[in-house]
N, C-alpha and C positions, 0 to 999 in steps of 0.2 A: 504493500500500500504506500503510495507516494506521500511524502511528508507535506502537510498543509502549510502553506505560507501564511505567516501572521498578517492580519489585516493592517494596512497602513493607517496611521493616525495623523490627523492634521489639526493644526491650531485653527481657531476661528478666523484669525487674520488670513491664513492661507486659504481657507474655504471661501472667504469673501473675495480674495484676489483671483481665485480660479473661476468662480461662477457666482457672482453676487445676486443673480436672479433665480437661483435654484430654490424652490420652495422647501426642499428637503432640509435646508439648513436653518429654517425659521426657528425651530425650537432651540437649536444651538445658539442662535443670536439672542434669543430671549434670556437664556441662561447667562450669556455673556454680559448682558445689561446688568443683571443682578450681581455678577462678579465685579463689574466696574464700580457699582455702588458700595459693595462691602470692602473692596480693596482700595478705594479712592483713586482709581485709575480712570482713563477715558479714552475711547476710540470712536471718533466721529464717523469714520468710514463704515464701520460695522453697524453703527446705529442708523445711519442713513440707508444702508442696505436693508435693514429690518423694516424701516418705514416704507420703503419701496415694495417690499414683499407683502406688507399689509394691504397695499393698494390692490394687489392682485388676489389676495386672500382676505377680503374684508371680514369674513366671518371668524377669522382667527385672531383679529386684532385684540390685544390686551390693553385696556385703558390704563391699568396700573403700570405696565411697562412703558407705554407712551409718555405717561407723566414723568417717570424717572428719566427718560431720555431728554425731555425738555428741561428738567431741573439741572441735569448735568450740562446741558447746552448753555443755560444761564450762567453756570459756574465758569464757563469758558470765556465769558466776555473779557476783553472787547472783541474777540473773534465773532463773526456773524453767524455762528452755529445755530442759534435759536431760530433765526429766520429761515435758514436752510431746512431745518427739521420741520418747522411749522408749515412750510410750503407743501410738504408731503403728507400732511395730516388732513383727512377729509373735513370739510367745513362743519358737517353735523356733529363731528367729534369735538371740534374746537368750541362748539357752543355749550359743551358741558361745563358746569360751574368751575371745576378745578382748573380747566384749561383757560377759561376766561380770566381767572385769577392770575395764572402764570403769564398770560399775555399782558395784563395790566402791569405786573411786576417788571416785565421786560421793557415796557414803555418807560416806566419810571427810571430804570437804569440807563437806558439809552439817552434820556434827556437830563440825566444828572440830578434827578429829584430824589435825593437819598432819604430825606426825612419821610416823604410820602411812601417810599419803598419800604422802609423799616416798619412804618405804621401798618401797612397792608400785610407785610410778611408776618407780623406778630399775630394777626388774625388768622393766619393760614399755616400754623405750626403743624397741624395734622397732615398737611400735604408735603411740607418742606423737610420735616424732621426725619423722614424715612431715608434721606440721602445725607450721610455724614459729611461734614466739611463744608456745607453750603454757606454758612455764615462767614467762615474764614475766607472762602473764595470771593464772596461779594465785598468783603472788607478790602481785599487785595485789589479788586477792580476799582473801588472807590478811591483808594490811594493813587492808583494809576491815573484816574481822571483828575484828581487834585494836582498831580505832578505835571499835568499838561497845562495847567492854568496858573498855578501859584509858584512864586519863588519862596514866599513865606506864608504859612498857613496859620491863622489864628486858632488857638486851641478849641474854641467853641465850634468852629467850622469843621475841624477834624472830628470832634466828638459826634456831631450830627451825621457826618458822612459815614462813619464806621459804627455808629450806634453803641459807643462805649463812653462811660463817664467815670468820674471819681478815681479811686485807687486803681481800678482796672485800667483806666486810661493812662495813668502814670506809669504803670508797668509796661503797657503797650508802647508808649513813647520811649521809655528806657531801653526796651528791647531793640527798637529800630534805630535808636541813637548808637547802640553798640554794634548792630549788624547791617544796617541799611544806609549809613552815612547821614542820618538826620542830625541836625544841631538844634538844641533847644535854647531859645533866647527869652529873656524877660521883656515883654512888651509893656506899653503904657497901662493897658487894662488887663491883659492876660498873657499867657505864654505864647510865643511864636515858634513854629516849627520850620526851620530852614531846610528845604528839600534839596536833594542832589541836583546839580545843574544838568539840564538837558536841552536839546535844540528847540523845545517847545516853550519852556519857561525862561529860556535865555536864547532868543532867536539868533543872536550873533554867533552862536555855536553851529548853526545850520550850515552845512557844506553846500557849495554849488554842485548841482547835479552833474555838470560836466566834469567835475573833479572826482566824482565817485564812480562814473561809468567809463572804463577805459575805451578809447576810440576804436580799438580793434574789435571790441565786443559789439559796438554799434555797427561797424561795417559788415559783420557777419550776418546781421539781420537783413540787410538790403537784398541779397539773393532770395531770401525766404519770402519777402514781401513782393518781389517783382514777378 
């Protein structure tokens, strides 16, 4: 009797790369979403593949899985992942209350309305708390937005953006002063946080595009365009 060859095993990433439209991998992709939640990892390509498969297999759509995909996409901001995922979700599904809430939260983040975001998020803990690390991811995004606007951030502005106050905020600021290059100054009314210089809060640092794209790279494009 011939020896049986062991079945080949593939990672979810490999399955998606080989045939992202194969309905046989739908269950694997759902399991992978839950793995991303528990392990605090993220794979947009796999999640988009699952949403596409739901379009072909609408009766198999899991509202719980879709919600987790959208929450993970929110956590990836400023990347446009939320919009990419939402585009693949049927309109009648988007009309469910939890998805309307997530869409509102996305709008608040995109427009930098952090106080409204945290107020709304506090009413939706039952939706958001299933994905660990959500709050920390949004705080990182808020700091990113502030760094595009401010050279020096007043303490109350920072507190509102990241939804932290008091001693917890002191520890947060101390951590970033030690690890992220923040400098804490005493302002006239409150502390000021001096953020690291970048080309957005210090436009003079922005390099000329011609200096950042070698000419030989540009010339290689011409044959492609012609």
